[in-house]
LOZA-301195 format. One record per residue (C-alpha): y, z, x. Coordinates in steps of 0.1 Angstrom, whole numbers, plus 5000, padded with zeros to 4 digits. Layout:
# residues N
   c2   c3   c1
    Y    Z    X
...
This chain:
# residues 995
   c2   c3   c1
 2862 3988 8007
 2875 3967 8036
 2854 3941 8053
 2852 3962 8085
 2841 3993 8066
 2814 3972 8048
 2802 3959 8081
 2799 3994 8096
 2780 4007 8066
 2757 3977 8068
 2751 3982 8105
 2745 4019 8102
 2722 4014 8072
 2701 3990 8092
 2693 4016 8119
 2661 4036 8116
 2671 4071 8104
 2665 4099 8129
 2654 4132 8112
 2680 4159 8118
 2671 4187 8143
 2658 4219 8126
 2683 4247 8129
 2672 4282 8141
 2683 4299 8108
 2660 4277 8088
 2630 4295 8103
 2644 4328 8089
 2646 4313 8054
 2611 4299 8054
 2583 4320 8071
 2558 4291 8070
 2582 4266 8086
 2576 4278 8122
 2538 4270 8122
 2544 4236 8106
 2571 4228 8132
 2550 4238 8162
 2521 4217 8150
 2541 4185 8153
 2533 4162 8183
 2569 4163 8196
 2588 4191 8178
 2626 4190 8180
 2638 4216 8192
 2609 4221 8216
 2591 4255 8216
 2609 4267 8247
 2643 4257 8232
 2634 4277 8201
 2627 4308 8222
 2661 4305 8238
 2678 4300 8204
 2660 4329 8187
 2668 4354 8216
 2703 4342 8220
 2710 4348 8183
 2692 4382 8184
 2712 4394 8214
 2747 4383 8202
 2771 4413 8202
 2790 4419 8170
 2827 4427 8164
 2838 4456 8141
 2869 4458 8120
 2889 4471 8149
 2879 4441 8170
 2857 4462 8192
 2826 4445 8207
 2795 4463 8195
 2759 4459 8209
 2735 4438 8189
 2725 4455 8157
 2689 4467 8153
 2685 4451 8118
 2659 4431 8101
 2674 4398 8110
 2674 4405 8147
 2639 4420 8146
 2627 4389 8128
 2643 4366 8154
 2627 4384 8183
 2594 4382 8164
 2598 4345 8160
 2604 4341 8198
 2572 4360 8204
 2553 4338 8180
 2565 4307 8197
 2553 4322 8230
 2520 4330 8214
 2517 4294 8203
 2522 4285 8240
 2493 4309 8248
 2517 4329 8270
 2516 4302 8297
 2539 4316 8323
 2542 4282 8340
 2557 4267 8309
 2579 4297 8301
 2592 4300 8337
 2601 4263 8338
 2621 4265 8305
 2636 4300 8304
 2660 4316 8327
 2650 4350 8343
 2672 4371 8320
 2658 4354 8288
 2622 4357 8300
 2628 4393 8309
 2641 4400 8274
 2611 4382 8259
 2585 4401 8279
 2602 4434 8273
 2601 4427 8236
 2564 4419 8240
 2559 4453 8257
 2577 4469 8228
 2557 4454 8200
 2525 4459 8219
 2532 4496 8218
 2533 4502 8256
 2542 4539 8260
 2579 4541 8267
 2592 4560 8297
 2559 4558 8315
 2556 4537 8346
 2530 4509 8342
 2513 4521 8374
 2506 4554 8357
 2488 4538 8327
 2450 4535 8325
 2446 4499 8313
 2409 4504 8304
 2418 4530 8278
 2447 4510 8261
 2442 4487 8232
 2433 4452 8245
 2465 4435 8235
 2486 4464 8249
 2468 4461 8283
 2473 4424 8283
 2510 4427 8276
 2513 4450 8306
 2494 4425 8328
 2515 4395 8316
 2547 4414 8324
 2535 4424 8359
 2522 4390 8367
 2556 4376 8358
 2573 4403 8379
 2555 4393 8412
 2556 4356 8404
 2594 4358 8400
 2597 4378 8432
 2578 4350 8450
 2597 4321 8434
 2631 4338 8441
 2623 4337 8478
 2622 4299 8479
 2655 4282 8488
 2672 4264 8460
 2703 4242 8458
 2734 4259 8443
 2744 4247 8408
 2773 4222 8411
 2798 4222 8382
 2818 4192 8373
 2855 4193 8364
 2847 4194 8327
 2824 4224 8332
 2847 4247 8351
 2852 4267 8319
 2815 4277 8321
 2820 4293 8356
 2823 4328 8341
 2791 4324 8321
 2773 4310 8351
 2785 4339 8372
 2775 4365 8346
 2740 4350 8344
 2738 4350 8382
 2747 4387 8383
 2722 4395 8356
 2695 4376 8374
 2703 4393 8407
 2701 4428 8390
 2667 4419 8374
 2654 4406 8407
 2665 4437 8425
 2645 4459 8400
 2615 4436 8401
 2614 4437 8439
 2618 4475 8440
 2589 4478 8416
 2568 4451 8433
 2544 4476 8449
 2538 4492 8414
 2532 4457 8399
 2507 4449 8427
 2488 4482 8420
 2487 4474 8382
 2472 4440 8389
 2447 4454 8414
 2437 4479 8387
 2431 4450 8363
 2406 4434 8388
 2384 4465 8383
 2381 4459 8346
 2351 4437 8339
 2354 4433 8301
 2372 4404 8284
 2409 4406 8275
 2428 4397 8244
 2464 4384 8239
 2486 4383 8209
 2484 4353 8185
 2506 4343 8156
 2482 4363 8134
 2483 4395 8153
 2520 4394 8156
 2523 4389 8118
 2501 4419 8112
 2522 4440 8135
 2554 4430 8117
 2540 4436 8082
 2562 4459 8061
 2545 4481 8052
 2519 4477 8080
 2487 4460 8068
 2468 4459 8100
 2442 4486 8090
 2437 4490 8127
 2429 4453 8133
 2454 4449 8161
 2440 4480 8178
 2404 4469 8179
 2386 4452 8208
 2384 4417 8193
 2420 4413 8179
 2439 4383 8193
 2429 4354 8215
 2400 4361 8238
 2405 4356 8275
 2374 4360 8297
 2376 4385 8325
 2368 4357 8351
 2398 4336 8338
 2422 4365 8340
 2409 4377 8374
 2413 4341 8387
 2450 4341 8377
 2456 4376 8390
 2439 4369 8424
 2462 4338 8427
 2493 4358 8419
 2484 4386 8443
 2476 4361 8470
 2511 4346 8466
 2529 4379 8468
 2509 4390 8499
 2515 4357 8515
 2553 4362 8510
 2551 4397 8525
 2533 4382 8555
 2567 4373 8570
 2575 4410 8576
 2539 4424 8576
 2514 4399 8593
 2484 4420 8580
 2493 4408 8545
 2482 4373 8554
 2446 4387 8555
 2450 4402 8521
 2464 4369 8508
 2434 4350 8523
 2409 4373 8505
 2426 4368 8472
 2428 4331 8475
 2392 4330 8485
 2383 4349 8453
 2405 4325 8434
 2386 4295 8448
 2352 4311 8440
 2362 4319 8404
 2376 4284 8399
 2342 4269 8409
 2325 4294 8386
 2348 4286 8356
 2347 4248 8361
 2354 4231 8328
 2350 4263 8308
 2385 4276 8316
 2406 4273 8285
 2436 4294 8296
 2435 4295 8334
 2464 4274 8347
 2467 4271 8385
 2483 4246 8408
 2452 4236 8428
 2472 4216 8453
 2494 4247 8461
 2463 4268 8462
 2448 4245 8488
 2480 4247 8508
 2481 4285 8506
 2444 4286 8517
 2449 4263 8547
 2480 4282 8557
 2462 4316 8555
 2433 4303 8576
 2456 4292 8603
 2478 4323 8602
 2448 4347 8602
 2428 4327 8627
 2399 4327 8602
 2393 4290 8603
 2356 4283 8605
 2348 4252 8625
 2317 4246 8603
 2339 4239 8573
 2368 4222 8591
 2355 4188 8580
 2363 4196 8544
 2400 4189 8548
 2421 4170 8574
 2442 4201 8577
 2412 4221 8589
 2403 4194 8614
 2438 4192 8628
 2440 4230 8631
 2407 4231 8650
 2418 4203 8673
 2450 4222 8682
 2432 4255 8688
 2406 4239 8710
 2432 4217 8727
 2412 4185 8717
 2444 4164 8718
 2425 4131 8720
 2408 4138 8687
 2442 4149 8672
 2458 4117 8681
 2428 4097 8668
 2432 4115 8635
 2469 4105 8633
 2460 4069 8641
 2433 4068 8614
 2457 4084 8589
 2481 4054 8594
 2454 4034 8575
 2447 4059 8548
 2482 4075 8545
 2467 4107 8533
 2486 4133 8553
 2521 4140 8541
 2548 4128 8564
 2565 4162 8566
 2532 4177 8578
 2529 4151 8606
 2565 4157 8616
 2559 4195 8617
 2529 4190 8641
 2551 4168 8663
 2579 4194 8663
 2555 4221 8673
 2544 4202 8704
 2579 4192 8713
 2590 4229 8711
 2561 4238 8735
 2571 4210 8759
 2607 4222 8758
 2595 4257 8767
 2582 4243 8800
 2547 4230 8792
 2552 4195 8807
 2514 4188 8804
 2521 4180 8767
 2546 4152 8774
 2521 4125 8769
 2507 4141 8737
 2543 4143 8724
 2549 4106 8732
 2517 4095 8715
 2523 4116 8684
 2558 4103 8683
 2545 4067 8684
 2519 4074 8656
 2547 4088 8634
 2570 4059 8641
 2543 4034 8629
 2537 4056 8598
 2574 4055 8591
 2575 4017 8596
 2545 4012 8573
 2563 4030 8545
 2596 4011 8552
 2615 4042 8564
 2640 4045 8592
 2625 4052 8626
 2631 4088 8637
 2656 4099 8664
 2628 4110 8687
 2613 4075 8687
 2646 4060 8695
 2650 4084 8725
 2615 4075 8737
 2622 4038 8735
 2655 4039 8755
 2634 4034 8786
 2596 4031 8778
 2569 4025 8803
 2540 4002 8802
 2516 4028 8788
 2538 4037 8759
 2542 4000 8749
 2504 3994 8752
 2497 4025 8730
 2523 4015 8704
 2507 3980 8701
 2473 3995 8698
 2484 4019 8670
 2502 3990 8651
 2470 3968 8654
 2447 3996 8641
 2472 4005 8613
 2469 3970 8598
 2431 3970 8601
 2412 3938 8599
 2420 3922 8565
 2430 3951 8542
 2467 3953 8551
 2493 3944 8524
 2520 3918 8530
 2546 3946 8528
 2529 3965 8556
 2527 3934 8578
 2563 3927 8572
 2573 3963 8581
 2553 3962 8613
 2568 3929 8623
 2603 3945 8618
 2593 3974 8641
 2580 3951 8668
 2612 3930 8666
 2634 3961 8669
 2612 3972 8698
 2620 3939 8716
 2657 3943 8710
 2657 3978 8724
 2637 3970 8756
 2658 3960 8786
 2630 3951 8811
 2617 3914 8807
 2581 3923 8817
 2579 3948 8789
 2595 3923 8765
 2570 3897 8775
 2541 3923 8770
 2552 3927 8733
 2561 3890 8726
 2528 3877 8741
 2506 3902 8722
 2482 3888 8696
 2497 3910 8668
 2533 3898 8676
 2523 3861 8675
 2504 3867 8643
 2531 3885 8624
 2563 3865 8635
 2568 3828 8629
 2570 3807 8662
 2606 3798 8657
 2616 3834 8653
 2596 3845 8683
 2612 3819 8706
 2647 3828 8694
 2641 3864 8700
 2627 3859 8735
 2656 3836 8744
 2681 3862 8731
 2664 3890 8752
 2665 3867 8784
 2703 3861 8780
 2710 3897 8775
 2691 3909 8805
 2709 3883 8826
 2744 3894 8815
 2740 3932 8814
 2717 3952 8836
 2715 3985 8818
 2686 3997 8839
 2710 4005 8867
 2726 4031 8845
 2709 4065 8846
 2695 4076 8813
 2689 4111 8800
 2653 4123 8797
 2634 4125 8764
 2642 4161 8759
 2676 4164 8775
 2697 4142 8752
 2723 4165 8735
 2719 4171 8698
 2753 4158 8690
 2743 4124 8701
 2709 4122 8684
 2703 4145 8655
 2713 4136 8619
 2731 4159 8595
 2699 4170 8577
 2682 4181 8610
 2714 4200 8621
 2716 4218 8587
 2679 4228 8591
 2687 4242 8626
 2718 4260 8611
 2696 4277 8586
 2670 4289 8612
 2693 4299 8641
 2703 4335 8648
 2722 4327 8680
 2760 4328 8673
 2768 4303 8700
 2742 4279 8687
 2755 4283 8652
 2791 4276 8664
 2779 4245 8683
 2760 4232 8653
 2790 4236 8630
 2813 4218 8655
 2788 4189 8655
 2785 4189 8617
 2823 4189 8612
 2825 4160 8636
 2801 4140 8614
 2814 4149 8580
 2839 4174 8565
 2822 4195 8538
 2817 4232 8531
 2787 4240 8552
 2786 4276 8541
 2769 4263 8510
 2740 4247 8528
 2717 4276 8519
 2720 4293 8485
 2705 4325 8500
 2736 4330 8522
 2756 4355 8504
 2785 4377 8513
 2798 4406 8492
 2820 4395 8463
 2847 4419 8477
 2851 4396 8508
 2847 4361 8493
 2884 4355 8485
 2895 4366 8519
 2869 4345 8538
 2874 4314 8516
 2911 4318 8521
 2908 4309 8558
 2926 4275 8561
 2906 4261 8590
 2873 4247 8575
 2853 4252 8607
 2864 4288 8611
 2858 4296 8574
 2822 4283 8576
 2816 4301 8608
 2829 4335 8596
 2810 4331 8563
 2777 4322 8579
 2778 4348 8607
 2784 4375 8581
 2758 4363 8557
 2731 4360 8584
 2741 4394 8598
 2737 4410 8563
 2703 4393 8559
 2692 4407 8592
 2702 4442 8581
 2682 4438 8549
 2650 4430 8570
 2659 4457 8595
 2665 4433 8624
 2694 4454 8637
 2696 4437 8671
 2704 4403 8658
 2726 4417 8631
 2747 4435 8658
 2750 4403 8678
 2761 4382 8648
 2786 4408 8637
 2800 4412 8672
 2806 4375 8674
 2822 4375 8640
 2845 4404 8650
 2855 4386 8682
 2864 4355 8662
 2884 4371 8634
 2903 4394 8658
 2922 4364 8669
 2938 4356 8636
 2932 4382 8608
 2938 4420 8612
 2924 4424 8576
 2891 4406 8584
 2889 4425 8617
 2889 4458 8598
 2863 4444 8574
 2840 4436 8603
 2845 4470 8618
 2835 4485 8585
 2804 4464 8583
 2795 4472 8619
 2798 4509 8610
 2775 4504 8580
 2751 4486 8604
 2751 4515 8629
 2746 4541 8601
 2716 4522 8587
 2702 4516 8622
 2703 4553 8630
 2690 4564 8596
 2661 4539 8598
 2647 4555 8630
 2655 4590 8620
 2622 4597 8602
 2604 4600 8635
 2630 4614 8659
 2653 4635 8638
 2679 4632 8665
 2714 4640 8656
 2737 4610 8655
 2760 4606 8685
 2795 4622 8681
 2811 4587 8683
 2792 4576 8651
 2801 4607 8632
 2837 4603 8643
 2837 4566 8631
 2822 4577 8597
 2850 4603 8593
 2876 4577 8603
 2863 4554 8575
 2864 4581 8549
 2900 4590 8560
 2912 4553 8562
 2944 4545 8543
 2949 4507 8547
 2964 4490 8517
 2952 4456 8504
 2920 4459 8524
 2888 4449 8505
 2864 4478 8506
 2828 4478 8496
 2816 4509 8477
 2783 4508 8495
 2800 4515 8528
 2814 4547 8513
 2781 4554 8497
 2762 4551 8529
 2788 4571 8548
 2787 4599 8523
 2748 4600 8523
 2750 4601 8561
 2774 4631 8561
 2752 4649 8536
 2721 4642 8555
 2736 4657 8587
 2751 4688 8569
 2787 4678 8574
 2795 4699 8543
 2826 4715 8556
 2842 4681 8563
 2833 4666 8529
 2845 4697 8511
 2879 4701 8528
 2890 4671 8548
 2883 4639 8527
 2916 4625 8513
 2920 4631 8476
 2928 4594 8470
 2894 4584 8482
 2877 4610 8460
 2894 4595 8430
 2887 4559 8438
 2852 4561 8452
 2826 4578 8429
 2801 4583 8457
 2827 4602 8477
 2834 4624 8447
 2797 4630 8442
 2792 4638 8479
 2821 4663 8478
 2806 4681 8448
 2771 4682 8464
 2785 4694 8497
 2806 4722 8480
 2776 4734 8460
 2752 4733 8490
 2777 4751 8512
 2778 4781 8489
 2741 4783 8481
 2729 4802 8513
 2756 4828 8508
 2751 4862 8492
 2767 4851 8459
 2759 4818 8443
 2791 4803 8431
 2790 4788 8396
 2824 4770 8397
 2815 4742 8421
 2780 4740 8405
 2796 4736 8371
 2818 4707 8383
 2787 4689 8397
 2768 4697 8365
 2795 4680 8343
 2795 4649 8365
 2757 4645 8364
 2756 4652 8326
 2781 4624 8320
 2760 4600 8342
 2730 4607 8320
 2749 4605 8287
 2751 4577 8262
 2781 4567 8242
 2780 4571 8205
 2794 4543 8183
 2794 4540 8146
 2790 4510 8123
 2797 4506 8087
 2770 4488 8068
 2775 4465 8038
 2767 4492 8014
 2794 4514 8028
 2772 4538 8047
 2780 4547 8083
 2752 4545 8108
 2750 4557 8145
 2744 4532 8173
 2733 4545 8207
 2743 4524 8236
 2723 4531 8268
 2746 4513 8293
 2773 4539 8289
 2805 4540 8311
 2811 4577 8305
 2800 4587 8339
 2815 4579 8373
 2786 4555 8379
 2755 4541 8361
 2723 4561 8363
 2704 4534 8383
 2731 4534 8409
 2730 4572 8410
 2692 4572 8415
 2697 4546 8443
 2722 4569 8460
 2698 4599 8457
 2671 4579 8475
 2694 4576 8505
 2694 4614 8509
 2670 4633 8532
 2686 4667 8536
 2662 4692 8519
 2689 4716 8506
 2708 4687 8489
 2676 4674 8473
 2666 4709 8462
 2700 4713 8446
 2697 4680 8427
 2661 4688 8416
 2673 4722 8404
 2701 4706 8384
 2679 4680 8367
 2651 4706 8360
 2677 4727 8342
 2691 4697 8323
 2655 4686 8314
 2647 4720 8300
 2678 4721 8279
 2673 4686 8263
 2636 4692 8257
 2643 4726 8241
 2607 4738 8248
 2609 4774 8261
 2571 4777 8265
 2567 4746 8286
 2597 4747 8310
 2597 4732 8344
 2606 4756 8373
 2626 4751 8404
 2648 4770 8429
 2684 4780 8422
 2682 4775 8384
 2706 4805 8378
 2737 4786 8391
 2736 4760 8363
 2748 4764 8327
 2722 4772 8301
 2737 4752 8272
 2752 4718 8265
 2782 4715 8241
 2772 4679 8231
 2734 4678 8233
 2731 4646 8213
 2750 4626 8238
 2725 4631 8266
 2698 4604 8271
 2666 4625 8270
 2644 4597 8283
 2668 4589 8312
 2667 4626 8322
 2629 4628 8321
 2626 4596 8342
 2652 4607 8367
 2637 4641 8374
 2603 4626 8379
 2617 4599 8403
 2637 4625 8422
 2608 4649 8428
 2584 4620 8437
 2610 4607 8462
 2615 4642 8477
 2578 4646 8482
 2576 4613 8501
 2600 4629 8526
 2583 4662 8528
 2549 4665 8511
 2546 4701 8523
 2575 4716 8504
 2557 4741 8481
 2587 4745 8458
 2589 4707 8452
 2551 4706 8447
 2552 4733 8420
 2580 4714 8403
 2560 4682 8403
 2530 4701 8390
 2551 4715 8362
 2564 4681 8353
 2528 4668 8349
 2519 4700 8330
 2546 4696 8303
 2537 4659 8299
 2500 4669 8293
 2486 4654 8325
 2465 4684 8334
 2443 4669 8362
 2474 4657 8381
 2491 4691 8375
 2462 4710 8390
 2463 4687 8420
 2498 4696 8428
 2494 4733 8420
 2465 4734 8444
 2484 4714 8470
 2513 4738 8468
 2489 4767 8476
 2472 4748 8503
 2504 4739 8523
 2515 4775 8526
 2481 4790 8534
 2467 4766 8560
 2444 4751 8534
 2436 4785 8519
 2424 4800 8552
 2451 4827 8545
 2462 4843 8512
 2486 4822 8491
 2519 4840 8490
 2525 4857 8456
 2559 4840 8452
 2540 4807 8452
 2511 4816 8429
 2531 4836 8404
 2515 4847 8371
 2532 4818 8354
 2517 4793 8378
 2483 4808 8375
 2484 4808 8337
 2493 4772 8338
 2464 4765 8361
 2442 4784 8336
 2454 4763 8307
 2449 4730 8327
 2413 4740 8334
 2407 4751 8298
 2420 4718 8284
 2399 4699 8309
 2369 4718 8295
 2363 4735 8329
 2357 4770 8313
 2340 4786 8343
 2370 4778 8364
 2391 4795 8337
 2371 4827 8340
 2374 4827 8378
 2412 4821 8377
 2417 4849 8352
 2408 4873 8381
 2438 4860 8401
 2464 4875 8377
 2480 4908 8385
 2462 4922 8354
 2429 4905 8348
 2429 4886 8315
 2395 4896 8301
 2401 4882 8267
 2407 4846 8280
 2379 4849 8305
 2353 4861 8279
 2364 4834 8254
 2360 4807 8281
 2326 4820 8291
 2314 4818 8254
 2318 4780 8256
 2284 4764 8260
 2297 4730 8269
 2316 4731 8302
 2325 4702 8324
 2324 4721 8356
 2296 4734 8378
 2292 4766 8357
 2268 4790 8375
 2276 4776 8409
 2310 4793 8405
 2295 4827 8400
 2296 4834 8437
 2334 4833 8434
 2336 4861 8408
 2344 4895 8422
 2353 4914 8390
 2322 4934 8380
 2332 4935 8343
 2332 4897 8341
 2298 4895 8359
 2284 4921 8335
 2296 4900 8306
 2279 4869 8321
 2247 4888 8325
 2249 4899 8288
 2258 4865 8274
 2230 4846 8293
 2205 4873 8282
 2216 4868 8246
 2212 4830 8249
 2178 4832 8266
 2192 4816 8298
 2171 4835 8323
 2178 4814 8354
 2216 4817 8349
 2211 4854 8341
 2193 4859 8375
 2222 4842 8393
 2247 4865 8376
 2226 4895 8385
 2223 4884 8421
 2261 4881 8423
 2267 4915 8408
 2242 4931 8431
 2261 4923 8463
 2269 4955 8482
 2305 4945 8489
 2312 4946 8451
 2300 4981 8447
 2326 5001 8428
 2321 5031 8452
 2334 5010 8481
 2368 5018 8496
 2397 4998 8481
 2401 4979 8514
 2365 4966 8512
 2370 4955 8476
 2402 4938 8485
 2386 4919 8514
 2357 4908 8491
 2383 4895 8465
 2403 4877 8492
 2372 4861 8506
 2361 4847 8472
 2396 4836 8464
 2398 4814 8495
 2364 4799 8490
 2371 4792 8453
 2405 4775 8460
 2389 4754 8488
 2362 4743 8463
 2388 4735 8437
 2408 4715 8463
 2378 4693 8470
 2375 4686 8433
 2411 4677 8426
 2424 4663 8458
């Protein structure tokens, strides 16, 4: 061994040894290791890092012998890794604050979906349709945790964030970052679409008054036992970690308050809802006090939300305004007590309790009002400006631009006020040396900026000035000011007013960027960008991470050589797209028009891009207002849509959504002839939405005819079946057996199912929706293979009755899609009896009998003026009536069953008598006897009550049978009128029960 080697060994041997980090696979080998690791004071890796490692390994795709990438295997290793991730989260007591800080949105989404899975949340059922009070406690809590996270994530994603900057050595990670960003955006899109459902779930939780339970390491171990050894323990009411109802309600009220506060931007009434939830949160926090073990709230943020809600709703109570400075200030502004407001600012310079940004925001609000023409606020602005300048000086910060403007030519009153504020800020004897030094610097700078000797003398002779500056420094400063005023008379030069100085001469880059984010005026945006590029050359299109343009256009826009033009085009387009999203079509049209005018000068390609986007804007603007007016679109708009669909420009970036919206537009306005015959074949092949639109148009065009064509319907059928199919892949196990893997995200179809459903929800034309409902009902019947319980719809005869490859169809996806489709159609027209019957059938075959009865009755009500007329027999067919009878029977409403048996073409006496034999009925029993017109059933009622000794009920039945209009000797017309009268009254009574 050389001397150098020996030295290195000696040095390394002298260092304290660091224990090696525990690897993820070690937890697979030793089941007890996880709990030991988590109990350490500073475990390495940390709990959050462990969750990431476990889920990353469990979701890694595999590669088969043919080098094909396979989805993660559903084997014991991966299931154990997912369970370990859940156990770590259980150790953290499912604290969403901790999990959100450490985990990305895709990872946390994966974790919580796994929690839903192990908690046995019914698959394929929307959370909003679940009755939490009837679920096992840990299952209900899993649903609540997921929906709390969903709305919290929606709120957090609305906050601006800085874009991630990658260094040169990290550029190889760009693809991974982009993939994660796309995954995050897809998840956020789904969460935002389902936010109303999540709100309803959480509001439902507030009605549950019993305690809740969440999974612990023990309950998760019991669930994972093989064979299961739970003996029902995880199903019982006391399994898991107990969370009091007050603690959970406190957290849920806070989360609901946050989501309603966010929605207040577009719906001001939401601020009132937010205020009510934050009030409940505050009340529960006081009630919990130190007893709260699991309630984790940011009380400072809660206080901020509360104050903001009181201001926005105008619910501030002067009696409690003294509780916070914010309440006081809000009251002073409302009552225009500006003297008290300024006094509060002066006192705050001693306590430094108000945040600087809050003080600046108050000043900006008054400056804005003054700029709008309220010159009575000039003096208030000056005084607030001076107060903020002293506050900045006390903290050693740079004096703001507004103060420098004010002191270009101050008057005597401004100087006197500034000296007063400085004196009171330092107090009597409490001020620190640093504060005195900072005020002295401010006064010195003030003397240097003043040009008039009398005002300089006013400052230099003030008691505070003489106290803070040494005598030599004071004399030197005064002499310097005297010489300067003798040599240069700046007062002869006209100066701009406090408000009229141009931004380019006064505003720093940060303030300009803030204005750039807020402005929707294209000219102002251009002016700001010119000023910014004059100060510093940088890509200002990155200022706000929420500015996004479609990926199809990025390369074209970023390829613009001139930096200013590139920024302007990008920002105008991004702001215009955002305005379309929030349905502010006026500003969107102004921004797009300015962008079109700009790009026309140098880029024909971008000019066509902007024309396409303006077309999309006009289509959406027309469709958004069509619900009320139903006015046909102007011929010019239809012509432009046709022009887009016929466009043949090579190398032009096209967004599929433009074609999607144009196709939906044409279908909604019955341009079936055009879609069927005139759309270029190249577009049909390249754009799946155009192909789908063409098939829908062709099928609908032939439906009203005397013969229903099956050829075009079959083409549409095959396309939709592929969309709802799953690809089958096979894997050879270690023992040589071949197992089947089902991959849900299949690429067999022309588009993914979620995109297909999104497209469907842009359609409004009843015939198109009826055709799609008919198709999915047929497909649903085939994959369920239940002849007795089939869903009905119109035009079922045009679709195939078998599937050649039944195993490839995703049954769950078909069931979810048909339910979504019918529900959406009914939001457009809740009076379509065919759709109502289909919805009722869907609930019937899924054993939701009360909901099924609701829709069966609604279908009858809409086509009979709420049962004032007879329900048409093609609506209440024997099949529908028999299903209504079965619903009532399974709901233990046996008297209703007997009454409904009379509605059939041939009265079903056997079912009626069997129902009346039931002694335990959940309906009003004898109060329904007035609705029975069949004498045989009434005679049976009389007999059965006599047999049971029920004399009162027997008398009611006898009274009903004794009515003259039911006499068998009456003419048939009289008997029919008696039956119709009772039918109407019975159905109206049923509607009151089930509506």
